[in-house]
C-alpha positions in Angstrom: 16.2 -2.1 27.2 16.7 0.7 29.7 13.0 0.8 30.4 13.3 -2.8 31.7 16.5 -2.7 33.8 15.2 -0.7 36.8 12.0 -1.8 38.6 9.2 0.7 38.1 7.7 2.3 41.2 4.3 0.7 40.7 5.4 -3.0 40.9 4.0 -3.6 44.4 0.8 -1.7 43.7 0.3 -3.6 40.5 0.9 -6.9 42.3 -1.7 -5.9 44.9 -4.2 -4.7 42.2 -3.9 -8.1 40.6 -4.6 -9.8 43.9 -1.3 -11.8 43.9 -0.5 -12.8 47.5 2.8 -11.6 48.8 3.8 -15.2 49.5 3.4 -16.3 45.9 6.0 -16.7 43.2 4.9 -15.3 39.8 5.3 -16.9 36.4 4.7 -14.6 33.4 3.9 -15.2 29.7 3.7 -12.2 27.4 2.1 -13.3 24.1 -0.9 -13.2 21.8 -3.5 -15.8 22.3 -3.0 -17.5 19.0 -1.8 -20.8 17.7 1.8 -19.6 17.1 2.3 -18.7 20.8 0.5 -21.9 22.1 -1.1 -20.5 25.2 -2.9 -23.8 25.7 0.5 -25.5 26.5 1.2 -22.6 28.9 -2.1 -23.5 30.8 -0.9 -27.2 30.9 2.4 -26.1 32.3 0.7 -24.0 35.0 -1.5 -27.0 36.0 1.6 -29.3 36.3 3.6 -26.7 38.3 0.8 -25.9 40.6 0.6 -29.5 41.8 4.0 -29.1 43.5 4.1 -25.3 43.9 0.6 -24.2 44.9 1.8 -20.8 46.1 2.4 -19.7 42.5 0.4 -17.3 40.4 0.6 -17.6 36.6 0.0 -14.5 34.5 -0.7 -14.4 30.8 -0.6 -10.9 29.3 -2.1 -10.7 25.8 -5.3 -11.4 24.0 -6.4 -12.9 20.7 -8.5 -15.5 18.9 -7.8 -18.4 21.3 -9.0 -16.5 24.4 -12.2 -18.6 24.8 -10.2 -21.8 24.4 -7.7 -20.7 27.0 -10.4 -19.8 29.4 -12.1 -23.1 28.9 -8.8 -25.0 29.4 -8.0 -23.1 32.6 -11.5 -23.9 33.9 -11.2 -27.6 32.9 -7.8 -27.8 34.7 -9.3 -26.1 37.8 -6.5 -23.5 38.0 -8.6 -20.3 37.5 -7.7 -18.9 40.9 -4.0 -19.1 40.1 -4.0 -18.3 36.3 -4.8 -14.7 35.4 -5.6 -13.7 31.8 -4.7 -10.0 31.9 -5.5 -9.0 28.3 -3.4 -6.4 26.5 -1.2 -4.5 28.9 1.1 -1.5 28.5 3.0 -2.0 31.8 5.3 -4.8 30.6 8.3 -3.5 32.6 6.2 -3.7 35.7 4.9 -7.2 34.9 8.4 -8.4 34.3 9.6 -7.0 37.7 6.8 -8.5 39.7 7.4 -11.9 38.1 10.1 -14.4 39.0 10.5 -15.8 35.5 9.2 -15.7 32.0 7.8 -18.6 30.0 7.2 -18.5 26.3 5.6 -21.6 24.7 5.7 -20.6 21.0 5.5 -23.2 18.2 7.5 -20.9 15.9 9.2 -17.6 16.5 11.6 -15.1 15.1 13.7 -13.6 17.9 11.1 -12.4 20.5 11.8 -8.9 21.9 10.4 -10.2 25.2 13.7 -12.2 25.6 15.8 -9.1 25.6 13.2 -7.4 27.9 13.3 -10.3 30.4 17.0 -10.4 30.4 17.3 -6.7 31.0 14.9 -7.2 34.0 17.1 -10.0 35.2 14.5 -12.7 34.8 15.3 -16.2 33.7 13.5 -17.6 30.6 11.9 -21.0 30.0 11.0 -21.2 26.3 10.7 -23.5 23.3 13.7 -24.3 21.2 12.4 -22.7 18.0 14.0 -20.4 15.4 15.8 -17.5 17.2 15.4 -18.7 20.7 18.9 -20.5 20.8 20.5 -17.2 19.7 19.4 -15.6 23.0 19.1 -18.5 25.4 22.0 -20.7 26.4 20.2 -23.8 27.8 21.1 -24.1 31.5 23.0 -20.8 31.7 20.4 -18.0 31.3 17.3 -20.1 30.8 16.0 -23.4 29.5 14.8 -24.5 26.1 12.4 -27.4 25.2 10.6 -28.7 22.2 7.3 -27.1 21.4 4.4 -28.7 23.3 6.7 -30.2 25.9 4.5 -29.1 28.9 6.2 -31.7 31.2 9.8 -30.5 30.4 8.8 -26.8 30.6 7.0 -27.5 33.9 10.1 -29.2 35.3 12.3 -26.3 34.5 9.8 -23.8 35.9 9.7 -25.8 39.1 13.5 -25.9 39.3 13.6 -22.1 39.0 10.8 -21.6 41.6 12.6 -23.9 44.1 16.0 -22.3 43.8 16.1 -18.5 43.9 19.9 -18.5 43.2 19.1 -19.8 39.6 
């Protein structure tokens, strides 16, 4: 986890390269674009959050078989200017440090390594209450857990974190 504890030097340069305004909060999802990770719910969460927090950019780092479906959903929701599909990335520590929180919308999971990475980077986590998640996340203490597919609940928690930096 040492690679995730200290912000890399390229955080601000990466933020600028991605075109993220300095006034925006950033929500990050690191996952494959496949049914297990449920990226379509992440897009729904983004659309709901952006209604109340328009100065937010959502990042999804990963790729996979659902890419075209995610792209179509993002277009249908009209959030393409605030939802960036980054593809596969090797700069995960940088992405974590330029983000304000991590969201993982998995339908099933073991114990995701991204939880330990986000915690090492000091980022709160909003995730689904599946399999190993409760072993790492204490709901309300170091993150929030919701049932798979609960876009409304996840969006409320994301909004709560975006509104209150002390959380």
